[in-house]
N, C-alpha and C positions, 0 to 999 in steps of 0.2 A: 492529410490530417486537417481538420477544421480549426482554424485559428480562433473561432468564437468559443471553443470549448477547452482551449489549452490550459486555462487556469482552474478548471473544475476538478482536475485530478493530477496526481504526481506523475511526471513524465519518467519513462524508463530510459536506460542508457541509449538505446537505438533511436528513440524519439528525440532525445536531446541532440544527438549527433545530426539527425536529419534537420532539426530546426536551425542548427548552426550553419549547415550547408545552404539551407534555403535563405537564411539571412545574408550569408555571404554573396549568394547569387543576386539578391535584391540590391545590395550595396554596390556590387560590381556593375550592374545595369545602370544605376544612377551615376556612378563615378565616371564610367567610360562612355556611356551612351546617352546620359541625360534622361533616362526613362524612369519616371516616378511611379512606384506602385502604391496601392491603397490598401487599407486594412479591412474594408468592407467589400461585400460581394458585388460584382458587376457582370455584364455579359461577356466582357473581354478579358482574356488571360494572356500574359506574356510567358512563353515557354522557354526558359533558360536551358541551354544545351541542345535544344531542338531546332537547330538552324542549318542553313546551307553551308555556313562557314565551318561547321565541325562535322560535315559528312552525313547529315540527315536529309534525305530527299523528301519531296512532297508525297510521293507514292508510299513511302515508309511511315511517315508521321500521321497522315490523314486518317488511315484506318484505326490507328490507336486512339485518336481524338474522338472519332465517331462512336466509339463504344460508350461514351458518356452522354451522347445526345446528338441532336441535329446541328451540324456545323454550317453556319452562314458563310463564313469566309476564313480562309487560312492564308495569312500574309507572311511571306518569307523574304525579307530583305536580302539582297545579294551579299555574300561574303561575311554574313553576320552569324554568330553562334546562338541566335534566338529567333523565335517567330511569334506571331500574334494569332490567336484563334478567337473568333467571335461565335458564341452559341446562340441558338434561337431564343432561349430563355435564361434567366439568372439561375433558376434551379438546375439547369443542365450544366452551367459553368461551375456551380458549387459542387456538383457531382464529380466533374473532371478534376477540380481542385483537390478533392478528398481522395479520389481513387488513383489519380495519375501522379500526384506529387511523390517523388522518390522512386517512381517506376523506372526499371532498368529495361532499356531496349538495345538492340544491336544495330550499329550503323552499316552502311554499305561496304565498309572495310572490315566488317566483323569484329569491331571493337565495341566494348560495352559502354553505354552512355546512360547516365541517370538524369531524368528530367526533373526540373524544379519549376513549379508554376506559381505565379502571383497575379492578383487582380490589378487591372489598370483601368483608368477612365477612358483612355483612347489609345489607339495604336499609333505609334510615332516612330519615325526614322528619318535619316537624312536623305532627302529626295535627290536623286541624280539629275533631275531636271530633264528638259527636252534635249535630245541629242540627234545629230545627223552624221551621216558618213563623212569622213574627212574628204575635202574637195579633191576630185580626181580619182577617187576609189570606186571600183565597180566589182561586184561579185556576180559571176555568170553561173547559174545552176545547171547541172547536167551538161557540162561542156563537152563531155565525151560519153560514149556508150559504155555499158558494163563490160562488153567484150573487149573494147579498147583498154579499159582499166586493167583487165586481167592480163592482156598481152604486155602492157607497160610494166606491171609488177613482176611478171615472169622474166622480162628482159634484163632486169637488174641482177647480176650475178655477184652476190656479196662475198663469195668464197673463192673468187678467181685468183690466178697467180699474181703475186704482189709485184712481179716484174712488169706487169702491164701498167702503163703510166696513168691509167684511169682508175687504179685500184682504190679500194676503200681507205679512207683516212680514219684513224682512231681518235675520235674526239671524246670528251668526258661523258657526254650524255646522249650521243647519237652516232649513227653510222652515216658516212657521206662519201659520195663519188662525184667526180668532176668530168665534164666533157667539153671539148672546144678549147677552153682555157682553165687552168687550175686557179681556184680562188684561195688566196693566202690569208689565213685568219689572223696572222700576226700583225698584218698591216691593212687588212680589209681591202685588198686590191688584187689585181691580176698582172702577170708579166705579159704585156701586149706583144713582145717580141718572141715569145715562146709558146705558140699554140700547141695543144696536145694533138697527137696524130689521130686521124680518123674522124675528127669533127664530132657533130652530134649523132646519136644513134639513128640509123635509117628508119626505125619504127616511128620516130617523131615527125618525119617529113610530112606524111599525109595529114596528121593532126594539126600541125602548124599551118599548112596550106588551107585547111578547113577554117581555122580561126581567122586567118587573113581574109578569106573570101566572105565570111560572115561578119567581118568588121570588129571582132573581139580584140584583135591586136592590129597595130599599124606597121610594125617592122618584123622581119624574120630574124629571130635571135641567133647568135653564134656561140653562146655559152650556156651550159646547163649544169646545175648542181642538184644532185639527188640526195635527200636526207631521209633517214628512217628514224622515227620517234617511237620509243616504247611508252606505254602509259606511265605517267609520272615524270616524263622528261620534257624539256622545253628548249627555248633558245632565248638568250638575253635580248632586251630591247635594243634596237640598232637602226641606223639609216645606212642603206647601201651607199658606198662611197660615190660622191658626185662625179669625180674625175674618172672613175673606172667604167661606169656604165651609162648608157643613154637613158632618156627620160622614162621609157616604158619598162617596167619589171612585172612579170606575171608568174604566178605560182599555182600549180595544179595539185589539189588534195586527193590522195588515193588511199583506199583501205579504211578510212575512218574520218569522221568530221572532227573539227577542232574549233576552239574559240581563240582568236588572235586579238591581242590588245594593241590599239593604236594610241599613242600619246603625243599631244601637242607640247611644245616647250613651255607653255603657260601652265601645264599640269592637267589639262583636260584629258581624260581617258575614255576611249570608246571601244568597248568589247564587240567584236564582230564574229558572227558564226560563219564558218566556212564548211559547208556540207561536203560530204563525200562526192567526188567527181566534179566539184565546182572549180571555177577558174577565178583567181583573184588578180585583178589588174590595177596596178598602182602607177599613176602618172601625176605630173604637176606637184601640187602641195603635199599630197599624201605620200609621194615618192621622195621628195626632197626635204621636207620639214618635219613630218611626223615620224616618230620611231615606231617600229612594229616588232613584236616579240610574242613568245608563247610562255606563259607562266608554267613552271614545272609542277604538275599536280595530276592526280588520277581521276578527278571528276571536274567537269565544267558546269558552271551555272548557266542554264539555258531556259528558253521559253518552254512551258509545259504544253501549250496548245500545239496540236499536230499540224495546223496550217502554217505555222511559222517555221521556215526552213533556214534561210540565209539572212544576212544583214545584222543590224544592231540588236544586241541583247538589251531589251528595254528595261525600264525601272518599274514595270508593272509587277509589284510584289505579290499580286494575286495570281500571277501566271509564271512563276519561276520554280524550277526544280533542278535536280542534279542529273548529269549524264555521264556515265562511265566512259572513259576514253578507251579506244582500241589502238592497235598498231597503225600509225599513219605514215605514209610515204609521200613526200612532196617533190615535185619536179619544178624547180624554179628556173625560168628562162630569162636570160638577159642578152643585150647586145653591147659588146665592148665598145667603149667610146674611143675614137681616134683623135679627137680634138678636145681642147679644154672646155669644161662646163661653163655655160654662160646663163645659168638659170636665174630666176627672180629672187633668189635667197642668198645673196652674197655673204651675209654674216655667218652662214653655216655651211658655205660652199668651200671645199678645200682648193678648188681652182681659182677662186676669187679672193681668198683671204689675203690680206696685205702682209701678214707676218707668218712665217713658218712656226710650227710648234717648237717650243724651246727644248733644249737637251738637258739631260741630268748634269748638274754642276760637278766639275772635277776639282774645284779649288774653292777656298773661302771667298775669294773675290767674285767668282762666278755665282756662288750661292747668294751672296749679298745682292748682286745684280738681278738674279732671278726673283728674289723676294721683293726688291724694289718695284719690278715691273708687274709681277703676278700676285702680289699681296698688297703692298702699300698703295700703289697707284690705283688698283682696283677698288679698295675700300674707300679711298677718297672720292672716286667716281660714283660709287653706289651708296654712299653714306645715307642719303635721305631715304631711299627705298629700303636699305638694310635696316635702318632704325625703325621704320614703320612695321617691320616684321618681328622686332625684338621687344615684345611687350609682356611675355609670360616668363617669370623666373623659374628656374629648375628647382623643384622642391628640396632636393638634398643640399643645394647651395643655400637656400633660405634657412634650412635647419642648422647648417654650419654657422651662419652669421648670427642667428638668434641665440645660439648656445654660447657665444663668446661673452665674457664678462663685460659689464657696463664700463664704458670709458676706454675700451681697447682701441688701439691704433691699427687700422687695416689698410693694406695697399691692394688695389685691384689692378693687376698688371695686364693690360689689354682689355680695358673696361668697356670698349665699344661705345654704345649710347648711354651707358651708366645705369642700366636697369637694376644692378645690384647695389648701387651706391646709397640708395635711400631705404633699403629693406629694414635695417635696424637703426632707429634714431638714437639709440644709446651708444653707438659706436662713433669714433672719429675715422671717417673713411676718405681716402684720396685715390683718385683713379688716374691712370695714364694710358695713352694709346698713341700709336704712331700716326694715326689719321687726324689731321687738323680738323677736318669737317666733323668727325665723330666727337672730338673733344669740344668743339663749338656747341654741339647738341647737348653735351653734358653741362656745359656752363649755362646754356639757356634754361636748363632745368634746375639751376642753382646748386649744382654739385661742384666739388673741388676736383679739377682734373687738369693734367698737363700733357703736352706733347713730348714724347720721349721714345727711345729705343728700349725694348725689353731686355736687351743685353747690357744696358748701361742706365739704370734707373737713378735719377738724381735725388735719392733719399739716403740718409746716413745709415750705414750698416748696423745691424743689431737693434734697430729702433722699432720694428713692427711686431705687434703681438700676433698678427695673422696676415696671410697673403692669399689672394685669389689668382688663379691662372685658368680661366675658363675658355677653352677652345682657342688657345694661342700657340702652344708649343708645336703643334702639328704644322704650323706655317713656316717653320725654320727648315732649310733645305738640306742640311747635312746633320749627321749624328752628333758631330762635334758642336755645332751651333745649338742643337736641342739641349745637349748636356750643359752648355754654357748658360742657356736661358734658365735651366733648373738651378744652376749654381748661383745665379743672380737672385733668385727667390730665397735661397738659403742665406745668402749674405744679408738680406734685408731683415731676417727674423732675429728676434732676441732669443736667448737660450730658453728652450721649452716652447717657443713659438710654433705655430702650425700653418701649413699651407695646403690648400685644396686645389687639386690640378685635374682638369678635364682635357682629354684629347679624343679625336675621332678614332674609333676602333675599326680595324679591318674586318674582324669577324662580326657580321651583322645578323648572326643567328646565335642565340644563347639558350641553353637547355632545350635545344631542338625547336625553338620558337623564333620566327622571323621578327626582326626589329620593326618598329613603327615605320622606319625609313623605307623598308622594303614593302610593307603592307599598304601604306597610305596611298590613296588614289588622288586625293586633292582635286575633286571635280568641281567644287563650288568656287567659281572664279571671283565672285564679288566679295568673298569673305577674306578678311585679313588673315594671313597664315604665316607660319614660320617657313618660308620658302626654302627648299633645298637642304636644310641643315638639321632636320630632326633625326640624325643618325643615332645609332647606338654608340655611346661614348664610354671610355674607360675612365673611372674616377679614382683618384689616389689621394689619400690624406697622409701627409708626412709631418714629422716633428723635428725641430732643430735640437740636437743633443750634443753640445760641445764637449762635455766632459766624459762621454762614453763613446766607444767605437760603434761600428755598425751593429745594430742589435738584431738584424734579421738573419735568417738562415740562408747563407749564400748558396747552399747546396740545393735549395728548393726553387731558385730563380736563375735562369740563364744570365751570363754576364753580358754587358753591353757589347763586348767584342764579338759574341756569337751573332748578334744582329748586324754588326758592321761588316762581317765577313761576306755578306751577300746571301742570306738564306732565301727561302722561297719568295719569288716575285720581286726581289730587290732589283733595282736597275742601276748598275754601276758601269756598264760598258761605255767606251768612248763614243760620243755622238749618239747616245741612246736617247731617242725622242720621248718626251713625256706624253703618255696617252691622255686623251680627253675622256673623262668619265661620263657615262650616261646616268643621269639622275634617276633615283629610285631603283637602281640595280646593285647587285653585289659588287664589291671591289675586286678587281683582278690584278691590280698592281698597288704596291705601297706608295709609290710616288706618282702623282697624277695631277691633272688640271680638272677642277670641278667648275662647271658652267654656272653663272649667275645670269638669269634672264631679267634684265632691267625693265620694269613696267613703267611706261609713261615718262621715264627720265625725270622724276620729281626732284625738286630741291629739298633742303632740310625741312621746310614747313609745308610743302605742297602735297596734296593728297595723291595716293597711288591710284592710277586708273587701270582697270583690268584690260588685258589685251583681247581683242576679238580674234578667236582662233581661225577665222576665215580670212584674216587680213593678208595682203600680199607684201606687206612691209613689216616683218617681224621685229620685235623689240631688240635693242642691242644686247649682245651676249658678251659677258666678261668671263675670263677664266682665272680662277684662284688656285695657287699651288697648295697642295696638301701632301703631307706624309701621314698615311693612316697607320696606326700602331698595331702590331701583332700582339697576341696574348703574351704577357710577361715582359714586353719590351720597355714599357714605361717603368716598371719596377726595377728592371736591370739598369736603366739609366740613372735612377735615383740611388741605387746601391753603389754606383760608381763614385758617388760623392762622399766626402768625409762628414762625420757627425750628423748623419741623417737616419732617422728611424721611420719605417713605413708603418703607420698605424692601421690603415684600412685600404683595401683595394676591391673595387667591384664595378659592374657595368650599370649604366643608367641610360635612359632614353626619354624623349619627350619634346620639350619646347612648347 
């Protein structure tokens, strides 16, 4: 539909619906991507819904666009649900605008997609910048023959007797077999005293000797893991345990190519194409410091040019398309380490770490000690860097504060650097935090803030009109202490007072959509960002109701005791070690340590310096304790309190 003629006649119902959809697409592009559309015709159109990020390939979209005229360029940014098309003339772009707006196409998954086109002055996207392979990473193409590939694939008997100690293990997203030594996924290690009988398959001997002779590998491995991946499956980002294996880890891709993502602790992500029959060799920094993983999806963003086979998937948006995955089998060879690791990365090396990972607390005293070491001490250490990343308020928190009556007294419990203390100048706000350094930053910004424990706030009970608790409760290490922190919020509120509570959510997918925490690549190092913490969070609005009992339906929400009994992924066993979470991946445990990579060790007023991903001296890593909340857990904790009514509960994400 031509926007120049919209006012010349009355629109019918279908046309009105289309215009609403087109306007929504235009606003979405501006709000989320910063792409500004124009009301007059240009040679360039942005095609909403026509992008690699929602399953539309170059080979599928280009013929559709060419029906309206000569296409000079089709630019498809990686992982984005839109593309840019530049026509030879404005007349041709006008024709595309009229004929293709609202056009329905079928993507490669046979799902119907409707295109919405708008004019733009220029094509714009966030450039990934120049990238290089992680240091120590090599991809060898055609490392074996097609005949050897066939023999290797046929040698894996996935249906053999389970009495065989090499039999397949049933994992959630793939089939796996081990040879030489069994790899234990619960602790990412091997039992060096219990080798599996038979060693590596005989068929591997000739191939390994060839790789040694040609210099592809330096050591003959003694452990093999075979994984089979169906299209749509993957493996979480991880680093093979330093103390378990020697420096060199190699992986052979059979049956199908794949894109593997390598991530530096600083957030840089490098997607690497591994062609069929290629050998991936990881040594040095790429083996010890960078995580590697495979995103579960059915299509990979790859180079469209035939000449590009292996290596980095570049940011050339004029040469990107989608590639359907096939069934891939990987042979990953390792050599079991017999002595402690003495690599150049002691801060991330389990052999060289000064302190062992803490255990789940079994008493209130142990919980308090855990919080002191892995919450309070850490925030004092990282206060300057943490504050530099806390500059953007959450919109729903802003809405809550601006909706309060003028003159309201509000307590922000766990106020951090005070980013919410000055949102509404009509309120009387006081902040408190356990970190002296964060409270000092608040005071430097002329905010009222005190150092205190969130379990014992030095404010008279019943005196606050509202309270904030933003990303605080999840730092308490037992259910009893989390409930006590909620009870302290209720104590502060006057009758009818309201509290807004945010906690990290274990479920990082909502309505079948991944949260920003899982989607975000954060490749622009120089840009100030909300490092590590833009998870999907559960938000709860509660009200103090002293004269009325619990007004919520107890039958619709589990009780807090249901969560305390040790449901899925809870860790209550004696001497149960807290796992260290891999940033930007799904949570596999409710109680865990989340890394914070300190950039440049800045003070409160010192600028943050980006880390060179090629450095041999990585920035300090601190671990913060978190309890991520399962769906319904926060509501159940609030319902265990007297005189509390839950007004609203929903998920939010951002920063």
